[in-house]
C-alpha positions as CSV (number, residue, x, y, z in Angstrom):
1,M,0.0,-0.1,-0.1
2,E,2.8,2.4,0.8
3,I,4.5,1.8,-2.5
4,Q,1.0,2.2,-4.3
5,A,0.4,5.5,-2.3
6,E,4.1,6.7,-3.5
7,Q,3.4,6.0,-7.1
8,L,-0.2,7.9,-6.8
9,K,1.4,10.9,-5.3
10,N,4.1,11.0,-8.0
11,Q,1.4,10.8,-10.6
12,G,-0.4,13.6,-8.8
13,D,2.6,15.9,-9.0
14,K,2.9,14.9,-12.7
15,L,-0.5,15.9,-13.5
16,A,0.0,19.2,-11.4
17,D,2.9,20.2,-13.9
18,Q,1.0,19.2,-16.8
19,A,-1.7,21.4,-15.9
20,K,0.6,24.2,-15.4
21,A,2.2,23.7,-18.8
22,A,-1.1,23.3,-20.4
23,M,-2.2,26.8,-19.0
24,A,1.0,28.3,-20.2
25,Q,0.0,27.3,-23.4
26,G,-3.6,28.5,-23.1
27,N,-5.2,25.3,-23.0
28,E,-7.7,25.7,-20.3
29,P,-9.4,22.5,-21.2
30,L,-6.4,20.5,-21.0
31,A,-5.3,22.0,-17.7
32,R,-8.9,21.2,-16.4
33,E,-8.7,17.5,-17.1
34,A,-5.2,17.3,-15.8
35,L,-6.3,18.7,-12.1
36,T,-9.5,16.4,-12.4
37,R,-7.5,13.4,-12.8
38,R,-5.2,14.9,-10.1
39,E,-8.3,15.3,-7.7
40,V,-9.3,11.6,-8.5
41,I,-5.7,10.7,-7.2
42,A,-6.0,12.6,-4.3
43,N,-9.0,10.9,-3.4
44,Q,-7.3,7.5,-4.0
45,L,-4.7,8.5,-1.6
46,K,-6.9,9.3,0.9
47,D,-8.9,5.9,0.7
48,L,-5.5,4.5,0.6
49,D,-4.6,6.0,4.1
50,T,-8.0,5.1,5.6
51,Q,-7.4,1.5,4.4
52,H,-3.5,1.4,6.0
53,A,-5.2,2.8,9.1
54,T,-8.0,0.0,9.2
55,I,-5.4,-2.8,8.0
56,V,-3.0,-1.8,11.0
57,E,-6.0,-1.3,13.6
58,Q,-7.3,-4.9,12.4
59,Q,-3.7,-6.5,12.7
60,D,-3.5,-5.0,16.4
61,K,-6.9,-6.4,16.8
62,L,-5.8,-9.8,15.7
63,E,-2.7,-9.9,17.5
64,Q,-4.6,-9.1,20.8
65,T,-7.1,-11.8,20.0
66,G,-4.3,-14.3,18.9
67,Q,-2.8,-13.7,22.5
68,R,-5.9,-13.9,24.6
69,L,-6.6,-17.2,22.5
70,Q,-3.3,-18.4,23.6
71,A,-3.7,-17.6,27.2
72,E,-7.1,-19.5,26.8
73,V,-5.7,-22.6,25.3
74,E,-3.0,-22.5,27.8
75,A,-5.6,-22.1,30.6
76,F,-7.8,-24.9,29.0
77,R,-4.7,-27.3,29.1
78,T,-3.7,-26.7,32.7
79,K,-7.7,-27.2,33.7
80,K,-7.9,-30.2,31.4
81,E,-4.8,-31.8,32.9
82,T,-6.0,-30.6,36.6
83,I,-9.3,-32.6,35.7
84,K,-7.6,-35.6,34.6
85,A,-5.7,-35.8,37.6
86,T,-8.6,-35.5,39.8
87,Y,-10.8,-37.8,37.8
88,T,-7.6,-40.5,38.2
89,A,-7.4,-40.1,41.8
90,A,-11.3,-40.4,42.3
91,E,-11.3,-43.2,40.1
92,A,-8.7,-45.0,42.3
93,S,-10.1,-44.0,45.5
94,A,-13.4,-45.4,44.1
95,H,-11.7,-48.6,43.1
96,I,-10.0,-49.0,46.5
97,S,-13.3,-48.4,48.1
98,E,-14.8,-51.1,46.2
99,A,-12.2,-53.6,47.0
100,V,-12.7,-53.1,50.6
101,S,-16.2,-52.6,50.8
102,G,-17.0,-55.0,48.1
103,I,-19.5,-52.8,46.6
104,S,-19.3,-52.2,43.0
105,T,-20.3,-48.7,41.9
106,S,-20.8,-46.9,38.7
107,M,-18.1,-44.0,38.0
108,G,-20.8,-42.5,35.8
109,D,-20.9,-39.2,38.1
110,A,-17.2,-38.6,37.5
111,G,-17.6,-39.4,33.6
112,A,-20.6,-36.9,33.6
113,A,-18.9,-34.2,35.2
114,M,-15.9,-34.6,32.6
115,Q,-18.6,-34.7,29.9
116,R,-20.1,-31.3,31.1
117,A,-16.9,-29.6,31.2
118,Q,-16.0,-30.8,27.4
119,D,-19.2,-29.5,26.4
120,K,-18.7,-26.3,27.7
121,V,-15.4,-26.0,26.3
122,A,-17.0,-27.1,22.8
123,E,-19.9,-24.6,23.1
124,M,-17.1,-21.6,23.9
125,Q,-15.1,-22.9,20.8
126,A,-18.4,-22.6,18.7
127,R,-19.3,-19.2,19.9
128,S,-16.1,-18.0,19.0
129,G,-16.1,-19.7,15.5
130,A,-19.5,-18.2,14.6
131,L,-18.6,-14.6,15.7
132,D,-15.5,-15.0,13.5
133,E,-17.6,-16.1,10.6
134,L,-20.2,-13.4,10.8
135,L,-17.3,-10.6,11.2
136,A,-15.7,-12.1,8.2
137,S,-18.9,-12.4,6.1
138,G,-19.8,-8.5,7.1
139,Q,-23.1,-9.5,8.9
140,L,-22.1,-7.9,12.0
141,T,-22.1,-4.0,11.6
142,D,-18.9,-2.2,12.2
143,L,-19.7,0.4,14.1
144,T,-16.6,2.3,13.9
145,S,-17.1,2.8,10.1
146,T,-17.3,6.4,8.6
147,S,-18.5,5.8,5.3
148,D,-21.4,8.4,4.7
149,D,-23.2,9.0,1.3
150,I,-23.9,12.5,2.0
151,Q,-20.4,13.4,3.2
152,A,-19.3,11.6,-0.2
153,Q,-21.6,14.1,-2.2
154,L,-20.2,17.0,-0.4
155,D,-16.5,16.0,-0.8
156,K,-17.2,15.7,-4.7
157,A,-18.6,19.1,-4.7
158,G,-15.8,20.4,-2.5
159,G,-13.4,18.6,-5.2
160,S,-14.8,20.6,-8.1
161,A,-14.6,24.0,-6.2
162,N,-11.0,23.1,-5.5
163,I,-10.3,22.6,-9.3
164,D,-11.9,25.8,-10.2
165,A,-9.7,27.7,-7.6
166,Q,-6.8,26.0,-8.9
167,I,-7.4,27.1,-12.6
168,A,-7.8,30.4,-11.1
169,S,-4.5,30.5,-9.4
170,L,-3.0,29.0,-12.6
171,K,-4.5,31.8,-14.7
172,A,-3.1,34.3,-12.1
173,Q,0.4,32.9,-12.4
174,I,0.6,32.8,-16.2
175,A,-1.0,36.5,-16.5
176,A,1.5,37.7,-13.9
177,P,4.8,36.8,-15.8
178,A,3.0,37.8,-19.4
179,A,2.3,41.3,-17.8
180,S,6.0,41.9,-16.5
181,E,7.2,40.8,-20.3
182,L,5.3,43.9,-21.9
183,P,7.7,46.7,-22.8
184,S,7.5,49.5,-20.4
185,G,7.3,53.3,-21.7
186,D,6.4,52.4,-25.2
187,T,3.0,53.6,-26.1
188,N,2.5,53.6,-30.1
């Protein structure tokens, strides 16, 4: 994007020089066309700056999300190992109790607790995936967006006024050197 922005800036500078040369030759329509193209390039540069800022912001958000998810994965691993160790200890204790008392009991309760923990993890992963898909598809509204059709029309009208002002400035620049080249004191 930065390379493209630099190329557009160079094109804009070239068009400004071409507009000045056209006015020097007295070709106002050609100067107007060059300045119109320059204005389009200026708008493209604004769009590139906006896109660049958005990409940087999204990159920061993704990095933060990645760090948060990494921490959650580590926490999940730790919790999983803790649950696994607790389950193994409970299972061993139950087997000892069964052997001592001769009563055979089901480990269904411990298995159900482990299953509930796994279900909660799967549910959180599904929610995260669904939110990512909604953001990627554009179905969630980005409340930070600044796009506005009325402002776009106002900017376009402002661009035309800007071109008219530049034409007037070029006319004044060309008229000033031409007036200074007239011979002084020579009235025939």
